[in-house]
C-alpha positions in Angstrom: 0.0 0.0 0.0 1.5 3.5 -1.0 1.6 6.4 1.5 -1.4 8.2 0.0 -3.5 5.1 0.3 -2.5 4.6 3.9 -3.5 8.2 4.7 -6.9 7.6 3.1 -7.4 4.7 5.4 -7.3 7.2 8.3 -10.3 9.1 6.8 -13.5 7.0 7.2 -15.6 7.1 4.1 -13.1 9.3 2.4 -13.3 7.6 -1.0 -17.1 8.1 -1.0 -17.3 11.5 0.7 -14.2 13.1 -0.9 -13.8 12.4 -4.6 -10.4 13.1 -5.9 -8.6 13.1 -2.6 -6.6 9.9 -3.4 -5.3 11.4 -6.6 -4.4 14.7 -4.8 -2.5 13.0 -2.0 -0.7 10.8 -4.6 0.4 13.9 -6.5 1.6 15.9 -3.5 3.3 12.8 -2.2 5.7 12.9 -5.2 7.3 16.2 -4.1 6.3 16.9 -0.5 7.6 15.1 2.6 5.2 12.8 4.6 4.5 15.3 7.4 3.4 17.9 4.8 1.1 15.4 3.0 -0.4 14.6 6.5 -1.2 18.4 6.9 -3.0 18.3 3.6 -5.0 15.2 4.6 -6.0 17.0 7.8 -7.2 20.0 5.8 -9.3 17.7 3.6 -10.8 16.1 6.7 -11.5 19.5 8.2 -13.0 20.8 4.9 -15.2 17.7 4.4 -16.6 18.1 8.0 -17.2 21.9 7.4 -19.0 21.3 4.1 -20.9 18.2 5.4 -24.4 18.1 3.8 -23.6 20.6 1.1 -23.7 19.6 -2.5 -22.9 21.2 -5.9 -25.4 21.7 -8.7 -24.2 18.4 -10.2 -25.2 16.5 -7.1 -21.7 15.6 -5.9 -20.5 16.5 -2.4 -19.3 20.1 -2.3 -15.8 19.1 -0.9 -15.1 17.6 -4.4 -14.7 21.1 -5.8 -12.0 22.5 -3.4 -10.1 19.2 -3.6 -10.1 19.4 -7.4 -8.9 23.0 -7.2 -6.1 21.9 -4.9 -5.2 19.1 -7.4 -4.7 21.8 -10.2 -2.2 23.6 -7.9 -0.5 20.3 -7.0 0.2 19.7 -10.7 2.2 22.9 -10.5 4.1 21.5 -7.5 3.0 24.4 -5.2 3.8 24.6 -1.5 1.7 23.1 1.3 0.1 26.3 2.5 -1.3 27.0 -1.0 -2.7 23.5 -1.4 -4.4 23.7 2.0 -5.8 27.2 1.3 -7.3 25.8 -2.0 -9.0 22.9 0.0 -10.4 25.4 2.5 -11.0 28.4 0.1 -14.8 28.3 0.5 -14.9 27.5 4.3 -15.2 31.1 5.5 -17.8 32.0 2.9 -20.0 29.0 2.9 -19.8 27.6 6.5 -19.9 29.2 10.0 -16.1 28.6 10.4 -14.4 31.9 11.4 -11.0 33.1 10.1 -9.4 32.8 13.5 -10.1 29.1 13.7 -8.3 28.5 10.4 -5.4 30.6 11.6 -5.1 28.6 14.8 -5.4 25.2 13.1 -3.5 25.7 9.8 -1.5 28.9 10.3 -1.9 32.6 9.6 -0.7 32.3 6.0 -3.5 29.9 5.1 -6.1 32.0 6.8 -5.0 35.2 5.0 -5.0 33.4 1.6 -8.5 32.0 2.2 -9.8 35.4 3.4 -8.4 37.0 0.2 -10.3 34.6 -2.0 -13.5 34.9 0.0 -16.3 36.8 -1.7 -18.2 39.6 0.0 -21.7 38.0 0.0 -22.4 39.3 3.6 -22.4 42.9 2.4 -25.4 44.4 0.7 -24.6 46.0 -2.6 -26.7 48.1 -5.0 -26.3 45.6 -7.8 -24.9 42.2 -8.7 -22.3 44.0 -10.8 -21.1 46.1 -7.9 -20.9 43.0 -5.7 -18.7 41.2 -8.3 -16.5 44.2 -8.8 -16.0 44.7 -5.1 -15.1 41.0 -4.6 -12.7 41.3 -7.5 -11.1 44.5 -5.9 -10.7 42.7 -2.6 -9.1 39.7 -4.3 -6.6 41.8 -6.3 -5.6 43.9 -3.3 -5.1 40.7 -1.3 -2.8 39.6 -4.0 -0.5 42.6 -3.2 0.1 41.0 0.2 0.3 37.4 -1.0 0.3 36.4 -4.7 -0.9 32.9 -3.8 -4.4 34.4 -3.4 -4.8 34.6 -7.1 -3.2 31.2 -7.7 -6.0 29.7 -5.6 -8.6 31.8 -7.3 -7.4 30.8 -10.7 -7.6 27.1 -9.7 -11.1 27.6 -8.3 -12.2 29.3 -11.5 -10.6 26.6 -13.7 -12.5 23.8 -11.9 -15.7 25.8 -12.0 -15.3 26.1 -15.8 -14.6 22.4 -16.1 -18.0 21.7 -14.4 -20.0 24.7 -15.8 -22.4 22.5 -17.7 -24.5 22.0 -14.5 -25.4 25.7 -14.5 -28.3 27.4 -16.2 -27.4 28.9 -19.6 -27.6 32.7 -18.6 -25.4 32.1 -15.6 -23.1 29.9 -17.6 -22.6 32.7 -20.2 -22.0 35.4 -17.6 -19.3 33.3 -15.9 -17.7 32.4 -19.2 -17.6 36.1 -20.3 -16.0 37.1 -16.9 -13.5 34.2 -17.4 -12.4 35.4 -20.8 -12.3 39.1 -19.8 -10.7 38.8 -16.4 -9.3 35.5 -15.3 -7.6 34.2 -18.5 -5.8 37.6 -18.9 -4.7 37.4 -15.3 -3.3 34.0 -15.9 -1.4 35.3 -18.9 -0.1 38.3 -17.0 1.3 36.0 -14.3 2.8 33.7 -16.9 0.5 30.7 -16.2 0.2 29.8 -19.8 -1.3 26.3 -19.4 -4.1 27.7 -17.2 -4.7 30.6 -19.5 -5.2 28.3 -22.5 -7.5 26.0 -20.6 -9.6 29.0 -19.3 -9.8 30.5 -22.7 -11.0 27.3 -24.4 -13.5 26.4 -21.6 -14.8 30.0 -21.7 -15.1 30.0 -25.4 -17.0 26.7 -25.4 -19.5 28.0 -22.7 -20.0 31.5 -24.3 -20.2 30.5 -27.9 -21.0 26.7 -28.0 -22.0 26.6 -31.7 -18.9 28.5 -32.9 -16.8 26.3 -30.7 -18.2 23.1 -32.2 -17.8 24.3 -35.8 -14.2 25.3 -35.2 -13.4 22.1 -33.3 -14.7 19.9 -36.2 -12.8 21.9 -38.8 -9.6 21.8 -36.8 -9.8 18.0 -36.4 -10.1 17.7 -40.2 -7.2 20.0 -40.7 -4.9 18.2 -38.2 -5.3 15.0 -40.2 -3.7 16.7 -43.2 -1.0 18.5 -41.1 0.6 15.4 -39.4 2.7 14.3 -42.4 3.6 17.9 -43.4 4.8 18.8 -39.9 6.8 15.5 -39.6 8.8 16.5 -42.7 9.4 20.0 -41.4 10.5 18.6 -38.0 13.0 16.3 -39.7 14.5 19.1 -41.8 14.9 21.4 -38.8 16.3 18.7 -36.6 18.9 17.9 -39.4 19.8 21.6 -39.6 20.4 21.6 -35.8 22.6 18.5 -35.9 24.6 20.0 -38.7 25.4 23.0 -36.5 26.0 20.7 -33.5 23.1 22.1 -31.6 21.4 19.8 -29.1 17.7 20.7 -29.5 14.2 19.3 -29.1 11.9 20.1 -32.0 8.2 19.5 -31.6 4.9 20.6 -33.2 3.0 23.3 -31.3 -0.6 22.7 -30.5 -3.1 25.4 -31.7 -5.9 26.3 -29.4 -9.4 27.0 -30.5 -9.9 30.4 -28.8 -6.6 31.7 -30.1 -7.6 30.6 -33.6 -11.0 32.3 -33.1 -9.4 35.6 -31.9 -7.0 35.6 -34.8 -9.8 35.1 -37.3 -11.6 38.1 -35.8 -8.5 40.3 -35.5 -7.3 39.6 -39.1 -10.7 39.1 -40.6 -9.5 35.9 -42.1 -11.2 32.6 -43.0 -10.6 29.5 -41.0 -8.5 27.9 -43.8 -6.2 30.9 -43.7 -5.6 30.4 -40.0 -5.3 26.7 -39.7 -2.9 26.6 -42.6 -0.3 28.3 -40.5 1.9 25.6 -38.8 3.5 26.0 -35.4 6.8 24.5 -34.1 8.8 24.9 -30.9 12.5 24.4 -30.6 13.9 24.0 -27.1 17.7 24.3 -26.5 20.1 24.4 -23.5 21.0 28.1 -23.1 20.2 31.6 -24.3 23.0 32.1 -26.8 22.2 28.8 -28.4 18.7 30.2 -29.2 20.3 32.7 -31.6 22.5 30.0 -33.2 19.4 27.9 -33.6 17.6 30.9 -35.2 20.4 31.1 -37.8 20.1 27.3 -38.5 16.4 27.7 -39.0 16.8 30.6 -41.4 19.3 28.6 -43.4 16.5 26.0 -44.1 13.5 28.3 -44.7 13.5 32.0 -45.6 12.1 34.3 -42.9 9.1 36.6 -43.5 10.1 40.2 -43.3 8.8 42.0 -40.2 7.7 38.8 -38.5 10.7 38.4 -36.1 10.3 39.2 -32.3 13.1 38.9 -29.7 11.4 38.4 -26.4 14.7 37.2 -24.9 16.4 40.6 -25.1 13.1 42.4 -24.2 10.9 40.0 -22.2 7.1 40.4 -22.1 5.7 42.0 -19.0 4.9 38.6 -17.4 8.5 37.4 -17.8 7.9 35.3 -20.9 11.1 34.9 -23.0 11.4 33.3 -26.5 12.5 34.1 -30.1 9.6 34.2 -32.5 10.0 33.9 -36.3 7.7 33.1 -39.2 9.1 31.2 -42.2 8.2 30.6 -45.8 7.7 26.8 -45.7 7.2 24.4 -48.5 4.8 25.7 -51.2 4.9 29.1 -49.4 3.0 27.8 -46.3 3.8 30.0 -43.2 5.6 28.2 -40.4 5.6 29.9 -36.9 8.6 28.9 -34.9 9.4 29.6 -31.2 12.9 29.1 -29.9 13.6 29.0 -26.2 15.6 27.3 -23.4 14.3 24.7 -21.0 14.1 27.3 -18.2 12.3 29.7 -20.5 9.9 26.9 -21.5 9.3 26.1 -17.8 8.5 29.8 -17.0 6.2 29.9 -20.1 4.2 27.1 -18.7 4.0 27.9 -14.9 5.2 31.5 -14.7 4.8 33.1 -11.2 3.8 29.7 -9.8 7.5 28.6 -10.2 8.3 30.9 -7.2 6.2 28.7 -4.8 7.3 25.3 -6.1 8.4 23.2 -3.2 12.2 23.3 -3.1 13.3 21.6 0.1 13.0 24.7 2.1 14.8 27.0 -0.3 13.2 30.3 -1.1 14.4 32.4 -4.1 13.0 35.4 -5.9 12.4 35.5 -9.6 12.0 38.0 -12.4 8.4 36.8 -12.7 7.8 37.6 -9.0 9.3 41.1 -9.5 7.2 41.8 -12.6 4.0 40.6 -11.0 4.7 42.8 -7.9 5.4 45.8 -10.2 2.0 45.3 -11.8 0.3 44.8 -8.4 1.9 48.0 -7.0 0.0 49.8 -9.8 -3.2 48.3 -8.5 -2.6 50.0 -5.2 -2.3 53.3 -7.0 -5.6 52.7 -8.7 -7.2 51.8 -5.4 -5.8 55.0 -3.8 -7.5 57.0 -6.6 -10.8 56.7 -4.8 -12.6 55.2 -7.8 -15.7 53.0 -7.4 -15.5 49.2 -7.6 -16.8 49.2 -11.1 -14.3 51.8 -12.3 -11.5 49.9 -10.6 -12.6 46.7 -12.4 -12.7 48.4 -15.8 -9.3 50.0 -15.2 -7.8 46.6 -14.3 -9.3 45.1 -17.4 -7.5 47.6 -19.6 -4.2 46.7 -17.9 -4.6 43.0 -18.1 -4.2 42.5 -21.9 -0.7 41.8 -23.1 1.6 44.7 -23.8 2.4 45.4 -27.4 4.4 48.6 -27.6 8.0 49.1 -26.4 9.2 52.7 -26.4 12.4 54.3 -25.1 13.0 57.2 -22.7 15.7 59.8 -23.8 18.1 57.9 -21.6 17.5 54.6 -23.4 15.3 52.9 -20.8 12.6 50.7 -22.2 8.9 51.2 -21.2 6.2 48.7 -22.0 2.8 50.1 -22.8 -0.5 48.7 -24.1 -1.3 48.8 -27.7 -2.8 52.1 -28.6 -1.0 54.0 -25.8 -0.5 57.7 -26.3 2.1 60.2 -25.3 0.1 61.1 -22.2 0.1 57.4 -21.2 3.9 57.4 -21.5 4.2 60.5 -19.3 2.1 59.0 -16.5 4.0 55.7 -16.8 7.2 57.6 -16.1 5.7 59.4 -13.0 2.3 60.8 -12.1 3.8 64.3 -11.6 5.3 64.2 -15.1 1.9 63.3 -16.5 0.1 66.0 -14.5 2.6 68.7 -15.7 3.2 67.7 -19.3 2.4 70.3 -21.9 4.2 68.9 -25.0 6.2 66.0 -26.2 8.9 65.1 -28.7 8.7 61.7 -30.5 12.0 60.8 -32.2 13.0 64.5 -31.7 9.9 65.9 -33.4 7.2 67.8 -31.6 3.9 65.8 -31.7 0.4 66.3 -30.2 -0.1 64.7 -26.8 -2.8 62.4 -28.2 -0.3 60.8 -30.6 -0.5 57.0 -30.5 3.0 55.5 -30.0 4.7 52.8 -32.1 7.4 50.2 -31.3 10.9 51.6 -31.0 10.1 55.3 -30.7 12.0 57.5 -28.3 9.7 59.8 -26.3 10.7 63.0 -24.5 8.1 64.8 -22.3 8.2 68.6 -21.9 6.7 69.8 -18.6 5.8 73.2 -17.3 5.5 74.5 -13.7 1.9 75.2 -12.9 0.5 73.0 -15.7 -2.4 70.7 -15.0 -4.2 67.8 -16.7 -6.8 68.6 -19.4 -10.2 66.9 -18.8 -10.2 65.8 -22.5 -7.2 63.6 -21.9 -9.5 61.0 -20.3 -11.1 60.5 -23.8 -7.9 59.1 -25.4 -5.6 57.6 -22.7 -5.7 53.8 -22.6 -3.7 52.9 -19.4 -5.5 52.7 -16.1 -2.8 54.6 -14.3 -3.2 57.6 -16.6 -7.0 57.6 -16.5 -7.2 57.3 -12.7 -4.4 60.0 -12.1 -6.3 62.5 -14.3 -9.6 61.8 -12.7 -8.1 62.0 -9.2 -6.5 65.3 -9.9 -9.6 66.8 -11.5 -11.7 65.5 -8.6 -9.6 67.6 -6.2 -9.7 70.5 -8.6 -13.5 70.1 -9.0 -14.0 70.4 -5.3 -12.0 73.6 -5.0 -13.9 75.0 -8.0 -17.2 74.0 -6.4 -16.3 75.7 -3.2 -15.4 78.9 -5.0 -18.5 78.8 -7.1 -20.7 78.1 -4.1 -19.2 81.0 -2.2 -19.9 83.3 -5.2 -23.5 82.1 -5.5 -24.2 82.5 -1.8 -22.7 85.9 -1.7 -24.8 86.9 -4.7 -28.0 85.6 -3.0 -27.1 87.4 0.3 -26.7 90.6 -1.8 -30.4 90.5 -2.6 -30.9 91.4 1.1 -28.1 93.9 1.3 -26.2 91.6 3.6 -22.6 90.4 3.1 -21.6 86.9 3.8 -18.9 88.1 6.1 -21.5 89.9 8.2 -23.3 86.7 9.2 -22.7 86.1 12.9 -20.5 82.9 13.5 -23.1 81.3 15.9 -25.8 81.7 13.2 -23.5 80.2 10.5 -22.5 77.3 12.8 -26.2 76.6 13.6 -27.1 76.6 9.9 -24.2 74.2 9.1 -25.3 71.8 11.8 -28.9 72.0 10.6 -27.9 71.1 7.1 -25.9 68.1 8.4 -22.5 69.3 7.2 -19.0 69.3 8.7 -17.9 72.9 7.9 -18.6 75.9 5.8 -16.5 74.5 2.9 -18.8 71.6 2.6 -21.7 74.0 2.5 -20.1 76.0 -0.3 -19.3 72.8 -2.2 -22.9 71.6 -2.0 -24.2 74.9 -3.3 -21.6 75.0 -6.1 -22.6 71.4 -7.1 -26.3 72.4 -7.2 -27.2 70.2 -4.3 -28.3 73.1 -2.2 -30.0 76.3 -3.4 -28.2 79.4 -2.6 -31.4 81.6 -2.1 -32.8 79.2 0.4 -29.4 79.0 2.3 -29.2 82.8 2.2 -32.6 83.2 3.8 -31.6 80.8 6.6 -28.5 82.9 7.3 -30.4 86.3 7.5 -31.1 88.1 10.7 -34.8 88.6 11.3 -35.0 92.2 10.1 -33.3 91.5 6.8 -36.1 89.3 5.4 -38.4 92.3 4.9 -35.7 94.4 3.3 -35.0 91.7 0.8 -38.5 91.9 -0.7 -37.8 95.5 -1.9 -34.4 94.9 -3.5 -33.9 94.6 -7.2 -32.4 91.5 -8.8 -28.6 91.1 -8.2 -26.1 91.8 -10.9 -25.2 89.1 -13.4 -22.5 86.7 -12.5 -19.6 86.7 -14.9 -18.8 83.3 -16.5 -15.3 82.2 -17.4 -14.1 79.3 -19.6 -14.1 76.5 -17.1 -15.8 74.0 -19.3 -15.5 70.5 -18.0 -15.4 71.6 -14.4 -18.2 73.6 -12.7 -19.4 75.8 -15.5 -20.5 73.8 -18.6 -21.9 75.0 -21.9 -24.9 73.1 -23.2 -24.3 71.1 -26.4 -27.9 71.5 -27.5 -27.5 75.2 -28.4 -23.7 75.8 -28.2 -23.5 79.2 -26.5 -20.5 81.3 -27.4 -19.3 84.8 -26.1 -21.6 87.7 -26.9 -24.6 85.4 -27.2 -27.5 86.3 -24.9 -27.4 83.5 -22.3 -29.1 82.2 -19.2 -27.7 79.7 -16.7 -29.3 77.0 -14.6 -28.0 75.3 -11.5 -27.8 71.6 -12.2 -27.7 69.1 -9.3 -24.3 67.4 -9.2 -23.0 69.4 -12.2 -22.8 73.0 -11.2 -23.8 75.7 -13.7 -25.0 74.9 -17.2 -25.2 77.8 -19.7 -27.8 77.9 -22.5 -28.6 80.5 -25.2 -31.8 82.4 -24.4 -33.3 81.2 -27.6 -32.7 77.5 -26.8 -35.9 75.5 -26.9 -34.8 73.5 -23.9 -35.0 76.6 -21.8 -38.8 76.0 -21.8 -38.2 73.1 -19.4 -36.8 75.3 -16.7 -39.7 77.8 -16.5 -41.2 75.7 -13.7 -38.0 76.1 -11.6 -37.2 79.9 -11.4 -35.2 79.3 -8.2 -32.6 77.6 -10.3 -32.1 80.4 -12.8 -29.0 82.4 -12.6 -28.4 85.8 -14.5 -24.9 85.5 -16.1 -22.8 87.6 -18.4 -19.7 86.9 -20.4 -16.2 88.0 -19.3 -13.3 88.4 -21.6 -11.6 85.1 -22.5 -9.0 86.0 -25.2 -7.3 82.6 -25.0 -10.4 80.4 -25.0 -12.3 78.8 -27.8 -15.9 77.4 -27.7 -17.8 74.9 -29.6 -20.4 76.1 -32.1 -22.4 74.3 -34.9 -23.4 75.3 -38.4 -25.3 73.5 -41.1 -24.4 73.9 -44.8 -26.8 72.8 -47.6 -24.8 71.8 -50.7 -25.4 70.0 -54.0 -24.2 66.4 -54.2 -21.0 66.6 -56.2 -17.5 65.2 -55.7 -15.2 67.3 -53.6 -17.8 69.7 -52.1 -17.0 68.7 -48.5 -13.3 69.3 -49.0 -14.1 72.7 -50.6 -16.2 73.8 -47.7 -13.7 72.5 -45.2 -10.9 74.5 -47.0 -13.0 77.7 -46.8 -13.5 77.2 -43.1 -9.8 76.5 -42.5 -8.9 79.7 -44.5 -10.6 81.7 -41.6 -8.1 80.1 -39.1 -11.0 78.1 -37.5 -10.6 74.5 -36.4 -13.2 71.9 -37.4 -13.8 69.5 -34.4 -16.4 67.2 -36.1 -18.3 66.9 -39.4 -21.1 64.7 -40.5 -23.0 64.4 -43.8 -26.8 63.9 -44.0 -28.4 63.3 -47.4 -31.8 65.0 -47.6 -32.6 64.3 -51.3 -30.7 62.6 -54.0 -29.4 65.9 -55.3 -28.6 67.8 -52.1 -26.8 67.1 -48.8 -26.5 68.8 -45.4 -23.0 69.2 -44.0 -23.1 69.5 -40.2 -19.9 71.1 -38.8 -18.9 71.5 -35.2 -16.3 74.4 -35.0 -14.1 75.9 -32.3 -14.5 79.7 -32.3 -13.6 82.5 -29.9 -16.9 84.4 -30.2 -19.8 85.5 -32.4 -17.5 87.7 -34.5 -15.3 84.8 -35.6 -18.4 82.7 -36.3 -19.8 85.5 -38.5 -16.5 85.5 -40.5 -16.8 81.8 -41.1 -20.4 82.0 -42.2 -19.7 84.9 -44.6 -16.7 82.9 -46.1 -19.0 79.9 -46.8 -21.8 82.0 -48.2 -19.4 83.5 -50.8 -19.0 80.0 -52.3 -21.2 79.7 -55.4 -21.9 76.0 -54.8 -23.4 76.6 -51.3 -27.2 76.7 -51.2 -27.6 77.8 -47.6 -25.6 78.1 -44.4 -27.1 78.6 -40.9 -26.1 78.4 -37.3 -27.7 75.4 -35.6 -30.4 76.1 -33.1 -31.7 73.5 -30.7 -34.7 71.7 -32.2 -37.5 69.9 -30.5 -36.3 66.7 -32.2 -33.0 66.9 -30.3 -34.7 67.6 -27.0 -33.6 65.3 -24.2 -31.0 63.7 -26.5 -28.1 65.6 -24.9 -26.9 64.6 -21.5 -26.2 68.1 -20.4 -29.6 69.7 -21.2 -31.3 69.3 -17.9 -30.2 71.1 -14.7 
C-alpha cells in the first residue's frame, strides 16, 4: 500500500465523501515530505466536515470542488500552504467557520489566503455587478500581500469552468464572459500559460458553443492533413540543428481554438487561412544557443520580413522569453517557430507559480515575481485614486491585456505600454507628476500632439511646465488605467476647489439681494445653519451649493437676521455673475445650443454638475420655466485665449469634392473643425453638419460669410436646438 492510500485509510468514508482526494495525495506525495502530506490530509478532513451536507449543482459532495482546485495547484508543485488554502477556500464564505479558527489550526498564511479569496456576500450592494466588482477588488488587493491568493482563485475558476455544464445557460454565459475578460488575462499576465489556454478554451465553449463546435470539427479535419507535413518539417529542422552541432528538441506546437477564433476576428481571415499556419517549438540548453538555432532555422527556410520578435532581449511584462520567427515553408505555407531554453519553457508554462514550487525549504526570488509585484503595485495606486469598484474593475481590465508597444526614454530605458497607448500614457508611466505637468512632447526628436499613438521603437521626451495641470479631455484618449485614474483623481480635487469657489460666489450673490454680506453673518448663526444642514464645515456647505445640491437663495434666507427678510423683498435683482471658460469643471456649456461669447445666455444650477449655460433662444429653456429658483443671471467676461464649440449646417449640391471645398473655406478663416457629419436630404442635395471651435460670435460670422461666398453653397445657418433633439443631450437638464 502506498503512502497516499495509507492516509486515506485514516479518513473513514473518504473515498465516498471526498472524490479526488486519493489522486491529490498521490500527486503531492511525489514532491512533499510525509509530514506535509499529512497536513493536507487533515485539511481535507476539516473541509469535508465543514461542508458536510452541502452539494454542488451536479449533485456531488461540495468538498469535491475545493479538492479538485487543490489538485490543479498540486500539478504545478506548489507549496503546502497554498494547497491547504485551496482545499479550504470556501470554508469562511459557505460555512460558519471563522478566520481565527483557520489561523489557529493551519497557520496565519493559510487564513490570509482563504480570506483574500472569499467573496463579500455578507455585504449588501446596489447591484450584482457592484458585488462582483467589489469582490474582485478585494481579491486583487489581497494579491498585493500574497500572490498565492490569485493562484487559488485561478484554480477555483478553472475547476468551476470544467464543471460549468451543470449551471443554467444565462449564468453559464455570464461566468464564461468574466473568465475570458478577467481570469484568463490574469493567468497570462502572471505567466500561467497552461491555465490561461484552458480557461480560454473552456470560456469559449461556454460562451459560444455553436462557434466552438464548428471550429473544433474543422480543426480536427485540418490536423489530419497536417501530421505528415509537420513531420517532414521537424526532420528538416532537426537535421539543420545537428549539422550546426546544436542539441535541440523540436516539436509541433498545438493550436488552441480560442486563439484561432481571436486571430480570425483580428485579421478578418477565414478558418482555412488560419489553420494553414503551422507551429513548431525548438527548445535548447541556453540563451546564446537560441540565436544559433535561429540562424540554422533561417538557413533552411527563408524568414518573412517584419515577423521576427526577440522576447529574450526584451521579455514580455509577465517574464515570458522566447524568439519568434515566421518562415516561408514548402509551397509558401507559413511556419511559426518559437525558440527558447528549457528554463524559459518552464517559465512559459508555470510563470509566477514557479516561485512557490516546493524546493526543500529553499526560497528564491524570480523575475516573474518582481514583474508581478510591479503590476500589483500599480493596482494599489488605482485603489488610492478613490474610484468606485466598477471603475476599478474596468481599469484593471485595460491593464490585463498583453503589452504590445515598447518605447524608449531619452536615456534609453525601455517602457512597456499597451497597444494604442498615447504620449500622455507614456508621461504617466514615467511618473504621475510628469503626467500632470506635461504640456508637449517630442517623439523621435519631433514635436507631436499629446494624443499621438505610440509605435514600437520610438523615443519619447516629455516637456513639462510649472503650474500646468491635466486637461479633462485627456480621459477620452488615454488607454492605461494609471493615466486615466491619475487624471480623474487630480480633476476631482480641482473640481472640489472649483465647487467651493462657485458656491461662495452664489451664496454671496444671494445674500446681496438682502443687502447683507456673507462676512457679516454672525458665527453662531453660521454654525447653527451648518449643523442644521448636516454638514461638517462651511467649505462643505459652499461645495454643495456649487454642485447644485443646495439652493443658494434658500441657504441665504436661513442665514439672514430677522429684520433683513423684509428688506429683501424690496431689493432689485442682483447683478449678473460673470462666467469664465471653465468648461469640463463647474461651468458647462450646453451642447444643445452651443452658446459662445456675446450670445444672450441664461444659466441654470444643475444638481451634481454645477452651472450649465444655455442660449436664451434655446428651446430646452422652456423646461426650466417651472424652476425659477434655479435660474442664474450671467454675463460673459473676456476670455482671449479660450475657444468654444459652435455648430453650423451647410446645404450643398451632391457633387465630388464639395465637402473638401467647404472645409478648406473654413480652414482659411483660421478656424478649427472639431467634427463633421453628412446627411443626405434628397438625391441631389446634402447637409454638412460642422462643429467648429471659435472665440466668439464675431469669428463665427466671419466663417459663415466665407462659406456664403462659395457659389456651390445653397444655404448656411447656425444650428439652433430643435424639439427633435430635445432630451437627446446629456447636459440639457439642470
